[in-house]
GUFIDREN-241665 format. One line per field, with one value per residue (C-alpha): residue number from 1; residue in one letter; x, y, z. Coordinates in Angstrom, 1 decimal. Layout:
# residues N
dogu <- [NUM,...]
lodo <- [A,...]
east <- [X,...]
north <- [Y,...]
up <- [Z,...]
END
This chain:
# residues 477
dogu <- [1,2,3,4,5,6,7,8,9,10,11,12,13,14,15,16,17,18,19,20,21,22,23,24,25,26,27,28,29,30,31,32,33,34,35,36,37,38,39,40,41,42,43,44,45,46,47,48,49,50,51,52,53,54,55,56,57,58,59,60,61,62,63,64,65,66,67,68,69,70,71,72,73,74,75,76,77,78,79,80,81,82,83,84,85,86,87,88,89,90,91,92,93,94,95,96,97,98,99,100,101,102,103,104,105,106,107,108,109,110,111,112,113,114,115,116,117,118,119,120,121,122,123,124,125,126,127,128,129,130,131,132,133,134,135,136,137,138,139,140,141,142,143,144,145,146,147,148,149,150,151,152,153,154,155,156,157,158,159,160,161,162,163,164,165,166,167,168,169,170,171,172,173,174,175,176,177,178,179,180,181,182,183,184,185,186,187,188,189,190,191,192,193,194,195,196,197,198,199,200,201,202,203,204,205,206,207,208,209,210,211,212,213,214,215,216,217,218,219,220,221,222,223,224,225,226,227,228,229,230,231,232,233,234,235,236,237,238,239,240,241,242,243,244,245,246,247,248,249,250,251,252,253,254,255,256,257,258,259,260,261,262,263,264,265,266,267,268,269,270,271,272,273,274,275,276,277,278,279,280,281,282,283,284,285,286,287,288,289,290,291,292,293,294,295,296,297,298,299,300,301,302,303,304,305,306,307,308,309,310,311,312,313,314,315,316,317,318,319,320,321,322,323,324,325,326,327,328,329,330,331,332,333,334,335,336,337,338,339,340,341,342,343,344,345,346,347,348,349,350,351,352,353,354,355,356,357,358,359,360,361,362,363,364,365,366,367,368,369,370,371,372,373,374,375,376,377,378,379,380,381,382,383,384,385,386,387,388,389,390,391,392,393,394,395,396,397,398,399,400,401,402,403,404,405,406,407,408,409,410,411,412,413,414,415,416,417,418,419,420,421,422,423,424,425,426,427,428,429,430,431,432,433,434,435,436,437,438,439,440,441,442,443,444,445,446,447,448,449,450,451,452,453,454,455,456,457,458,459,460,461,462,463,464,465,466,467,468,469,470,471,472,473,474,475,476,477]
lodo <- [M,S,S,G,R,G,A,A,P,V,L,A,I,A,G,A,V,A,A,L,A,W,L,P,V,V,G,A,T,T,T,R,F,S,A,L,W,V,A,A,G,L,G,Y,L,L,L,W,R,Q,C,R,S,S,T,G,T,D,E,Q,W,W,G,R,L,G,P,L,V,F,V,A,L,L,V,R,V,A,P,W,L,A,S,P,Y,L,S,D,D,V,A,R,Y,L,W,E,G,E,V,Q,R,A,G,F,S,P,Y,R,H,A,P,Q,D,S,A,L,D,G,I,G,H,E,S,L,R,Q,Q,V,N,H,P,A,V,S,A,A,Y,P,P,L,V,Q,W,I,F,R,L,T,P,P,S,A,F,A,W,K,C,W,V,L,L,A,D,L,G,V,L,I,V,L,H,R,W,L,A,Q,R,R,Q,P,R,R,W,A,A,L,Y,A,F,H,P,L,V,L,L,E,L,C,G,S,G,H,L,D,A,V,A,L,F,F,C,V,S,A,L,S,V,A,S,R,F,S,L,G,S,G,V,L,C,A,A,A,V,L,C,K,P,Q,G,L,V,A,I,L,P,L,A,L,R,R,Q,W,R,G,L,V,A,F,G,L,A,T,A,A,I,S,I,P,F,W,S,D,G,S,D,L,W,R,G,A,R,Q,Y,A,E,H,W,E,F,H,G,F,L,F,P,E,V,R,A,G,L,E,K,L,K,A,W,G,E,S,C,Q,G,E,G,T,L,R,E,S,T,R,Q,A,A,Y,W,L,Q,P,N,T,H,A,R,N,G,L,N,F,L,F,L,A,F,A,A,I,V,S,W,K,Q,R,Q,H,P,E,R,A,A,A,L,L,L,L,G,F,L,L,T,S,A,T,V,Y,P,W,Y,V,T,W,L,V,P,F,L,V,V,F,P,S,P,G,V,L,A,L,T,L,S,V,G,F,S,S,L,V,K,I,R,S,L,E,T,G,E,W,N,E,S,G,W,I,R,A,I,Q,W,L,L,P,A,A,L,L,I,G,E,L,C,R,D,A,R,S,G,G,A,L,P,S,G,S,P,G,S,T,G,Q,G,R,N,A,D,R,P,K,A,A,S,K,H,H,Q,E,H]
east <- [45.6,46.9,50.5,49.4,47.5,50.4,52.9,50.9,51.5,55.1,55.6,53.8,56.0,59.2,58.4,57.5,60.6,62.9,61.5,61.9,65.5,66.5,64.2,67.1,67.8,64.5,64.3,63.2,60.1,57.5,54.8,56.7,57.9,54.4,52.8,55.4,55.2,51.4,51.7,54.2,52.0,48.9,50.8,51.9,48.4,47.2,50.1,49.2,45.6,46.4,49.1,47.0,43.8,45.3,43.9,46.3,49.3,52.7,54.2,51.8,53.0,56.2,56.4,59.6,62.6,64.7,62.1,61.3,64.9,65.6,62.6,63.5,67.0,65.7,63.5,66.4,68.8,67.5,67.6,70.9,72.6,71.2,73.2,71.7,70.0,67.5,70.3,74.0,74.7,76.8,79.4,79.9,80.1,82.9,84.7,84.8,86.3,89.0,89.8,90.3,92.5,94.7,95.2,92.8,89.7,86.4,85.2,87.9,88.1,85.1,85.4,86.3,89.2,92.4,94.3,92.6,93.8,95.4,94.0,91.6,89.5,88.8,85.8,84.3,85.1,83.2,80.0,79.9,76.9,77.4,81.2,81.5,80.1,82.3,81.2,77.9,77.8,78.7,81.9,80.9,79.7,82.9,84.8,82.6,83.3,87.0,86.7,84.7,86.5,85.6,82.9,79.1,78.7,81.0,79.0,75.7,76.9,77.0,73.5,72.1,73.6,72.2,68.8,68.5,69.7,66.8,64.4,65.9,65.9,62.3,61.2,62.7,61.3,57.8,58.2,59.4,56.3,54.0,52.9,52.5,56.0,54.6,54.2,57.9,57.1,55.6,59.1,60.8,58.7,58.0,58.7,60.2,62.8,63.6,64.1,65.7,67.9,68.8,68.4,69.9,72.2,71.4,73.2,70.0,69.8,73.0,71.7,68.2,69.8,71.5,68.4,66.0,68.5,68.9,65.1,64.6,67.1,66.5,64.4,66.7,70.3,70.6,74.4,74.1,71.2,73.3,76.2,73.8,72.1,75.5,76.2,72.8,73.3,76.8,75.4,72.4,71.1,67.6,68.9,68.7,65.1,66.6,67.7,64.1,63.7,66.9,66.0,62.4,63.1,66.1,68.5,71.6,74.0,72.7,72.9,76.5,77.4,75.8,78.0,81.2,80.6,79.8,83.0,85.2,84.0,84.3,87.7,89.8,87.7,87.9,91.0,88.7,87.1,84.3,84.8,83.2,79.8,80.4,78.8,75.9,75.3,75.1,72.6,70.5,70.5,69.9,68.6,64.9,62.9,59.2,58.7,55.2,55.0,58.1,57.1,53.9,55.5,58.3,55.8,53.7,56.8,57.8,54.4,54.6,58.0,56.8,53.8,55.9,58.5,55.7,54.3,54.5,54.1,55.5,54.8,56.4,54.2,54.9,58.6,58.8,56.9,59.4,62.3,60.9,60.3,63.9,65.0,62.8,64.6,61.9,64.1,66.0,63.1,60.8,63.4,64.0,60.3,59.7,62.7,61.1,57.8,59.4,61.2,57.9,56.2,59.0,58.7,55.0,55.2,58.0,55.9,52.6,54.2,56.7,55.4,55.6,59.0,59.0,55.7,57.3,60.2,57.8,55.9,59.1,60.3,56.9,57.1,60.6,59.4,56.4,58.5,61.6,62.4,63.8,61.9,63.7,61.9,64.7,64.1,60.7,62.1,62.8,59.0,58.6,59.9,57.7,54.7,55.0,54.9,52.5,50.1,48.8,46.8,48.4,51.9,51.2,49.9,53.0,55.5,53.8,53.0,56.5,57.7,56.2,58.6,61.2,59.4,61.3,64.5,63.0,61.9,65.4,66.8,64.3,64.6,68.0,66.2,65.5,61.9,60.0,56.4,53.6,51.4,54.0,54.3,50.5,50.4,53.0,51.3,47.5,46.2,48.7,47.9,44.1,44.5,46.7,44.3,41.5,43.5,44.1,40.4,39.5,42.1,40.5,37.0,38.2,39.3,43.0,43.2,45.3,43.4,44.2,45.6,47.8,51.6,51.0,49.0,49.6,46.0,46.6,45.9,47.9,50.0,51.3,54.0,55.5,58.2,57.3,59.2,58.7,56.7,58.2,56.5,58.1,61.5,61.5,60.9]
north <- [60.7,57.5,56.5,53.4,55.4,57.8,55.0,53.1,55.4,55.8,52.1,51.8,54.5,53.0,49.5,50.6,52.9,50.2,47.8,50.4,51.2,47.5,46.6,45.5,42.6,40.9,42.5,46.1,46.0,48.7,46.7,46.2,49.8,51.2,49.1,50.0,53.7,53.7,52.1,54.7,57.5,56.2,55.9,59.5,60.7,59.0,60.7,64.0,63.7,62.7,65.3,68.2,67.3,66.3,68.4,67.0,69.0,68.9,66.9,64.0,63.3,64.3,67.7,66.8,67.2,64.3,61.5,62.9,62.9,59.4,57.9,59.8,58.3,54.8,55.2,56.4,53.5,51.2,53.7,55.1,51.7,50.8,51.3,54.0,52.6,55.3,57.7,57.6,61.2,60.0,58.6,62.0,63.6,61.2,61.5,65.3,65.0,62.6,65.1,67.9,65.9,65.0,68.7,69.2,71.3,69.5,72.6,72.4,68.6,66.4,62.8,61.5,64.0,62.0,64.4,62.5,59.1,57.3,59.3,58.0,54.9,54.0,51.9,55.1,57.1,54.5,55.0,58.8,59.9,62.1,61.8,64.5,67.2,69.0,69.9,71.8,71.9,75.2,75.8,75.1,71.6,71.0,71.7,69.1,66.6,67.1,66.4,63.2,59.8,58.0,56.0,56.2,55.5,58.4,60.8,59.6,60.4,64.1,63.7,62.0,64.8,67.5,65.8,65.5,69.1,70.2,68.4,70.1,73.6,73.1,72.0,75.2,77.3,76.0,76.9,80.4,80.9,79.6,76.6,73.1,71.5,68.1,69.2,68.6,64.9,65.6,66.3,63.6,60.8,62.0,59.1,61.3,62.7,59.3,57.7,60.5,62.1,59.3,56.6,58.0,60.5,63.6,66.7,68.7,67.7,69.8,72.8,72.5,72.6,75.9,77.3,76.5,77.6,81.0,81.5,80.5,83.2,85.9,88.1,87.8,87.5,89.0,88.5,84.8,84.5,86.1,83.7,80.7,81.9,82.1,78.5,77.4,79.0,77.6,74.1,74.5,77.6,77.1,78.2,81.8,81.9,82.2,85.8,87.0,88.0,90.0,91.7,92.4,93.7,95.7,94.1,95.5,94.0,90.5,91.2,92.4,89.3,87.2,88.9,88.6,85.0,84.1,85.7,84.2,80.6,80.9,82.6,79.4,78.6,82.0,80.9,78.6,81.6,80.7,77.0,77.6,77.8,75.4,72.3,74.3,76.0,72.6,71.4,74.5,74.3,70.6,68.7,67.8,65.4,65.5,69.2,70.6,73.3,72.8,69.8,71.5,74.9,73.2,71.1,74.2,76.0,73.0,73.0,76.7,76.3,73.5,75.6,78.7,76.8,75.2,78.6,78.8,81.6,85.1,88.3,90.2,88.5,85.0,85.6,87.1,84.1,81.7,83.7,83.8,80.1,79.4,81.6,79.9,77.3,75.5,74.0,77.2,79.6,77.4,77.4,81.2,81.9,79.9,81.5,84.9,83.7,82.6,85.9,87.7,85.4,86.0,89.8,89.7,87.3,89.2,92.4,91.0,88.9,91.5,91.4,87.6,86.7,83.1,82.6,84.2,81.7,78.8,80.1,80.8,77.3,76.0,78.4,77.2,73.6,74.5,76.4,74.1,71.7,69.3,68.1,65.1,63.7,64.9,68.5,68.4,67.6,71.3,71.9,69.5,71.8,74.6,72.2,71.7,75.4,76.4,73.5,73.1,70.2,70.7,70.7,67.7,65.8,66.8,65.6,62.2,61.8,62.8,59.5,57.7,59.5,57.0,54.4,55.7,54.5,51.3,50.5,51.3,48.7,46.2,46.9,48.7,51.6,55.1,55.9,58.9,57.7,60.3,58.4,58.5,62.3,62.5,60.7,63.1,66.3,66.0,65.8,68.4,70.8,70.4,71.0,74.0,75.5,74.9,76.8,79.7,79.8,79.9,82.6,84.7,84.2,85.3,88.7,88.0,86.7,83.5,80.3,78.4,75.5,77.4,77.7,81.2,80.4,78.7,78.2,80.2,83.7,86.2,87.2,83.6,84.4,87.1,85.7,85.9,85.2,81.7,81.2,79.9,76.6,76.3,77.3,74.7,71.9]
up <- [61.2,62.6,62.2,60.3,57.7,57.4,56.8,54.2,51.2,52.1,52.2,48.9,47.3,48.8,47.6,44.0,43.7,45.0,42.4,39.7,40.7,40.5,37.6,35.3,37.7,36.6,33.2,32.4,30.2,29.5,31.2,34.4,34.5,33.8,36.5,39.1,38.2,38.5,41.9,43.0,41.7,43.4,46.7,46.2,45.5,48.7,50.6,49.1,50.1,53.7,54.1,52.7,54.4,57.8,60.7,63.2,64.5,62.8,65.7,65.1,61.6,59.7,61.4,63.3,61.1,62.7,62.0,58.6,57.5,59.0,57.1,53.9,54.1,54.6,51.6,49.5,50.3,47.6,44.6,45.9,45.8,42.4,39.2,37.0,33.9,32.9,32.0,31.4,32.5,35.5,33.2,31.7,35.1,36.1,32.8,32.9,36.3,34.9,32.1,34.6,36.9,33.9,33.2,30.3,30.0,29.3,27.5,24.9,24.5,23.7,25.0,21.5,21.2,20.5,22.9,25.7,24.6,27.5,30.4,33.0,32.6,29.0,30.0,31.5,28.4,26.3,28.4,27.8,25.8,22.8,22.7,20.0,22.3,24.8,28.3,28.7,32.5,34.2,36.2,39.8,39.0,37.1,40.3,42.0,39.2,39.7,43.4,42.8,42.5,39.2,40.9,40.4,44.1,45.1,42.8,44.2,47.7,46.6,45.2,48.3,50.6,48.3,48.1,51.9,52.1,50.0,52.3,55.4,53.9,52.6,56.1,57.6,54.8,55.4,59.1,58.2,56.0,58.7,56.6,57.9,58.1,57.4,53.8,53.4,53.2,49.8,48.6,50.7,49.2,45.7,43.4,40.7,43.1,44.5,41.1,39.1,41.7,44.1,41.5,38.4,40.1,38.3,39.3,39.5,43.2,43.8,41.8,43.5,46.9,46.2,44.5,47.3,49.9,48.1,48.0,51.7,53.0,50.5,52.7,55.7,54.3,50.9,50.7,51.4,49.0,46.2,46.8,46.9,43.7,42.0,43.1,41.7,38.3,38.1,38.5,36.3,34.5,35.8,39.2,37.9,39.1,42.6,41.8,41.5,45.2,45.1,41.8,42.4,46.0,44.7,47.2,45.6,48.1,47.2,43.5,43.8,45.8,43.0,40.4,42.4,43.4,39.8,38.5,41.3,40.7,36.9,36.7,36.3,33.1,31.5,29.5,27.5,25.8,23.5,24.1,27.5,25.7,22.8,24.3,25.8,22.4,20.7,23.3,22.9,19.1,18.5,21.6,21.9,23.9,24.7,24.6,25.1,22.4,20.4,18.2,17.1,16.4,14.4,12.5,11.7,10.4,8.3,6.6,6.1,4.5,2.2,1.1,0.4,-1.6,-3.7,-4.8,-8.6,-11.0,-11.3,-9.4,-6.5,-3.9,-5.0,-5.4,-1.9,-0.5,-2.1,-0.7,2.7,2.6,1.6,4.5,7.1,9.2,11.2,13.9,14.6,14.3,16.4,19.2,18.9,18.8,22.0,23.7,22.9,24.2,27.5,27.9,27.4,29.9,32.4,32.1,32.6,35.5,37.2,37.0,38.1,40.9,42.0,45.5,45.5,44.0,45.2,43.3,40.3,40.5,40.5,37.5,35.6,36.0,34.8,31.8,31.0,30.8,28.7,26.1,26.1,23.3,25.8,28.9,30.4,33.5,35.9,34.7,36.3,39.7,39.9,40.3,43.3,46.1,44.7,44.4,48.1,48.9,46.1,45.4,41.9,40.4,37.0,38.3,40.5,37.5,35.5,38.1,38.0,34.3,33.2,34.7,31.7,29.4,30.7,28.7,25.7,27.4,28.5,24.9,23.7,26.1,24.8,21.1,20.7,19.0,20.3,19.3,20.9,20.4,20.2,22.7,25.4,24.9,25.0,28.4,29.7,28.7,28.1,31.6,33.1,30.3,30.8,34.5,34.0,31.5,34.0,36.7,34.3,33.5,37.2,37.7,34.9,36.3,39.8,38.3,38.4,41.9,42.1,42.7,45.8,43.8,41.4,41.6,42.7,45.7,49.0,49.9,53.0,51.8,49.9,52.8,53.2,50.6,52.8,55.1,58.8,61.9,63.1,66.2,69.4,68.8,65.4,66.6,69.3,66.7]
END
């Protein structure tokens, strides 16, 4: 592969993402956003094809860590410097840091609480989303909020460092697994990562750094993996997937380290008692955005409830039907049912993939997204590092199609109204779902062996998931 051909898709992605990050300067419209996102997606697909099909050595293209990180940093400058407009989460991060520095607990005091009057920057307080809801983020990230000056730029410095950290760890992890290190470029230049992490400043970059780090060292350093896993969980609950290698391989020292680190980091917040979970509980019970299964399950339960309540006449069966219908709560029972489905899926995957815990982690993250009521685009960034290691057409499609869900925010900027249109959700899910179903069908026809394109396959044979000592060639570079 020539350097010119290798640079072309990266330049296309960088230009499109820079334009997306600074789109409000010229006016953010659905047409402009869609056109730029399609351009970024096409550039990434070209990069994917070149990177996966290249027969050249790693040293000829993106295999060297230094040049890769340097170019990745250059590509991130434009979104990093831009003000977030697709999400206002950064305002909450900064405000909860202000609350802690003033001596209050963000778990006990929601932004609108009168006890917080006069502290911090009032303009920042006015930007916080859902001011009636107290903190939902775990303790470690609260410590980071506290250490961060009340500036979006200061916070995004943390995000940039963590994002580049993920890239470095992923590059090393690929070398450890004897996979082409140039594949790390597929994380470095993914438009979803560039826009949602470096552009919008989501804390998922920090949690993802700890998660990927924990997985990469699990087979060699169980104590360190346990501590890193605790850090991941205490930034975002999804980080719990990093504990799978320790649990499935019964690495007790790592599990003990996980428990002790979790307790130690959380101790200062134990005095908050049940308030520690209040914001997270409200989120789990009421939030929803572009879920895959949740809207259909809830709609089905609403129809069932309406049918049961409309039953007329006498008789034990009809009376029982009416009582059951009155008891049924479509929103709550849809969430609980999908939670149970995810737990069942997690148990099956953990058992079937007990010899390949990194694969199990990738599948559990995918299962979580499929069963969640809320799937914001930055949630899907968690799949990107695993997509690099375990290629999957369905997951690849999802990481690109989910970007269109930002059109909901763009339309709200245009019209002043929040409207989650069904056609946007269809764009997000139809193609990925079809591809994932196709992968499952191929898996079934192969007698249970994982297809080469699934999240549970590296395309390099079943033993590729087992950590191996890096060759001298890899160690030198």
